[in-house]
N, C-alpha and C positions, 0 to 999 in steps of 0.2 A: 302260751302259745294258746290259741282258741280253738275250739273245734275244727273250723272250716280253713284256718290258717294253713294246713296241709294240703286242701283242695285247692285254695286259691294259687298255691305255689306250683303246682302242675305245670310244667313247661309245654308248651304249645308251639308247635311248628308249622309256619305256612310254607304251603307250595304253591305252583303259579296258579291253580285250580282254585285251592282255598284263598289265596289272595284276592282271585278275581271276585269269589262269592263276597268277601268281607268288603270289598269295594262296593258290590252292588249293595248290600245290606247297609252301610253307613248313607249311600244316597237317599235309599228308600226310609231309613229311619232320621234323616236330618232335620224335618220338619217336627219332629216329637211323637210322632205315629204312623203306625203301619195299617194300611188299609188293608181288605181283604183281596181288591184287586190288584194292589201291590205285591202281596204276597203269592198269590196264583202267577204271577209274572216271575216272581223269583224261582218258583216251582219249577216252572217250564225251563229258567236256565241251569237250575241244579240237575234236572233230570235223573232223579234217585240216587245221585251221587251223596250220600247221608254222611259217609267218612268225612269227605273233606267240606260239606256244610257244618257238620257239628263243630269241627275245628273253627271255621269263622266264625260261627254263632257264638261259640266260647270265647273269641277273642273281644268281639263286638260288644258283650256283656262286661267284660273284665276291663274294657279299655274306653276313652275318651276319644270320639271319631277322628279328632284330629291326632291322636296319638297312632291311628290307625294308617295314615297315609303314608308315612315314611316307611313303616314295616312293610306295604304292599309295595311300594315302589321298588324297594330291593330284592324281591322276588320276582318281579317280571322283567324279561328282555324287551326289548324295543317293540317288536310286532304284539306282544302278549301286551305291553302297555297302550299301544293303539286299540287293539280289539278290546281292550277295558274301558277305554274312553268312548268308543263306539255303544257300549252295552250302557255305560253310565250317562251318557247324553240320551240315549233312547229312552232308559228309565225317568230322565229327569225330564224330558220334553214329550212325556206323553200324553199330555193335556196341549201340545202344541206349542210350549212357552216354556223359557227357561226364567226363573225371577227367584229373588228371595235367597233362603239358605243354601236351595238349590244349586244356585247360580255361583254363588261364593264356594261353596263345597267344590264345584265342578272346576274352578279357578285354582284351587289347591292343588288338586288332581293334576290338572293340566302342567301346573309349574314344577311340582314334585316329579313329574313325570318327563319333563323336559320335551315335549312334545312341541315341534315347530307351528307357528300360526298358519301356515297354509295349509296345512294337515288339518289342522282343527277346523278349518274354515271349510275345507271341503266335505268333513265329517257333518258340520253343523247344516250344511246345506242338503243335505242327503236325508238325515234324520227330520229337518223341517219339513221335506217333500214327503218323506213316509208317514208324517204324522200330522198332516194337513187333511183336515175333515173335508174342506170346501172343496178339495180338487175335484173330485167324483158328483159334483153335485150338477 
């Protein structure tokens, strides 16, 4: 047994809040980098809830992103899943578009959460409108 084996074996349990934070972290980190602006958005979401954020961050560092999805899905009820999808889409579409790894991960969350297409379409419409910089020109 190595020096850190005992630490890596520490049981971490997600609750709905830490699960949502973990989902947000995975979306921010899916492209391999976490930029300062993305961290600022994450801190706004966490609002000083260090305990739950630490749980989420610990799991993010210990697991592959795709391993996190089923863990998150089992922690959330239907309304929490929909709210989490709204948050993830807002993060992923901050620049007005959804492409690449963010789009693939978003689809994986939608599938794992079992959210109906009509709900997703409504969410995408609202987030697209919210993040459209040309609307006020």
